[in-house]
N, C-alpha and C positions, 0 to 999 in steps of 0.2 A: 665348549661346543655347545650350541642351542639345538634342540630338537623340536620340530614342530609337527602338528596334527593338523589335517586338512579338514576343515569345519565349514559346511555350506551355510550360509545365512540368508534368508529372505529379507530383501530389500523393498519395501515400499516407497513409491515415487508419487508425487501429486502433480498432475496437469492443470494449468489455469484454463479453465472453460468460459468464465465469463467475469465480468467485472460491473458491479452496479453503483452509482453514486448514491452516498447515503442522503445527500440533500435534495436532488431533484428526481431520483428514480430511474434516470436513464442507464440503461443497460447496453453493453457491448459484448456481444457474442465473440469468442476469440476461436478462429478457425487455422488450420495450416499447421506447419511444424511449429516447434518450441521458439525458434527465432521469430515467426510472424505472430505468433501470438503474444509474444513480450513486447513487440513493436507496437500491436494494437492495444496493449495493455498501457503503454506510455501516455495515453490521451488523459489518465486518471492519476492523482498521485494518492497515496497512503500516508495517512496522518496517524501518529501515535503520540498520546499524551500520557506521561506518567508523574502521577502527583506524588509529591512527598510531603515530608513534617511540615506542619504549620499551613498546610491548604486545606479548605474545607473538603475537599476530596482525597485527603491524606490516604494512602495507599491503593488508591483507583488507578486502573491503566484504560485509556480509551482510546480504540483504534476505529478508523473509519476509511473509506475510500470517497474521493470527491472529484468529479469532472473538471475539466478545465475552465470551462464557462462558470460554474459555480465558485471555484476559486478566485477566479478574475473578479465575480462579483462581490466575495468576500474580502478579498484584500482591497478592492477599490474602495471599501467603506472605512478603512483604517484613516485616523486623522495622521498618522505619520506613515507615508509608505514604505515600504522596504526597498532597500538598496535594488536596484535593476529593474524594478516594477515600472510599466510603461514605456522603457526606453526603445 
């Protein structure tokens, strides 16, 4: 038989208030309920780069947000376009 004690814990939650493109600086203020804020935040992509052994950035981790306009401009500069781009 297991016996339990009631323990109250404080939980901290974070609400996304705005997203800013690291490249152009465009900011989107997010309002409304959580679903509405998440919907508006979808206009930006979060990029995470983790560098490993052999990289000149070994052990570094970069994270940034980029708006759709800047992302399209960036990807359009690729010599080999990713699958699905521009279709």
